[in-house]
N, C-alpha and C positions, 0 to 999 in steps of 0.2 A: 756082328750081332747088333740089332737096332735097340736103342734105349727105349724104355717104356716109362710112361708117366701116367699115374693114376691120381687125379685131383682129389683133395679132401674137401668136399663141398661145405662141410661144417666150418672148417678152418677158413675157407674163402669168405663165407658169410660173416664170420667174426672179424676178419680183416676189413671188410667193407663197412662195418659198423663201429670200428674202434674210434676213440676220441681224436686221434691224430687225423683220421680220414675226415671226420666231421669238421675239424679245424681247417683243414685244407679246402674243403668245399666252401666254408664260410669266407676264407681268404679270397678265393676266386670270385665269390659273389660280391665282395666288397670292391674288387677291381672293376667288375662290371657296373656296379652302382656308381663308382666315381666317374667312369666314362659316360654313363647315362646322364648324370648330373651336369657334366661339362657340355654335353651336346643337346640338352633339353632346350626347347624354345622358351623364351622368357615372357613374351607377350608384348603388345604394342602400347601406344599411348592410351587407347580406349579400354585396356584390360583393367578391371577393378582390383585384381590381385596379381600384379606382376611378380613372377618368380615363384608362385605357389607350386606350380607343377614341378619345377626343378628341385624344390626343397622337400617334395613329398616322396622321395625314393627311400625305401627301407629294405633291409635284408633280414633273413631269419634262417635258422638251420634246425635240422632234426636228425636224430640217430637212425630212425626208421622211416624211409620214404621210398619214392619210386613206385612203379606199377605194382610190384610185389611186396612193397614195404620191407625190403630186405637190405637196405644200404643207407649210408649217410647221404643227406641231400642238403642243399641250401637254396633259398628262394630270393629273388629280387623282384620287388613289386613297387608300384606307385599307388599311393592311397588317394590321390586326387580323384574326385568323382567323374571327371571328364577324361581320365587317362586313356581309356580305350579309344576315344575319338581322336586323340592326338596320335596314338600309335597307328590306328587303322584308317583314319580319315572319315569323312562324310561325303555327302553329295556336293557340298560347297567347299569343303576344306580338304586339301590333299593330305595323304598319310605321311607322317614324319618317321615312323619306324624307329623310334629312339631306342627301345629295348632290343630290338633285333640287331641294329647296328652296334649297340654297346656290347652285346654278347659276341658278335663277330670280331670286333676290335679288341675287347677285353680279354679274350682267351688266347691271344697271341703272345708268346714269350713272356708271360707274366709269372 
């Protein structure tokens, strides 16, 4: 006789929003943030604010997030006004993909 499993959707939703889950999401975001800070370009001799990009990383978490707003989430973002151009590049500057690489490296065995 085969075993049957009927999921309790309300219980799964509660589990995805519990404080421990939010804390784990924030911990993982902090790991990604530290990798992003370590791999961020600092700027050259002509840069008026060297290190500003690297010091502008921040994390945040929420109990309700995601597409359906039904689970704990954490965010990693850079508040420098030019962060998107560092990440994706321009016609003259190549893309650095700092956040992409940090998410790929930061999620391993942490």
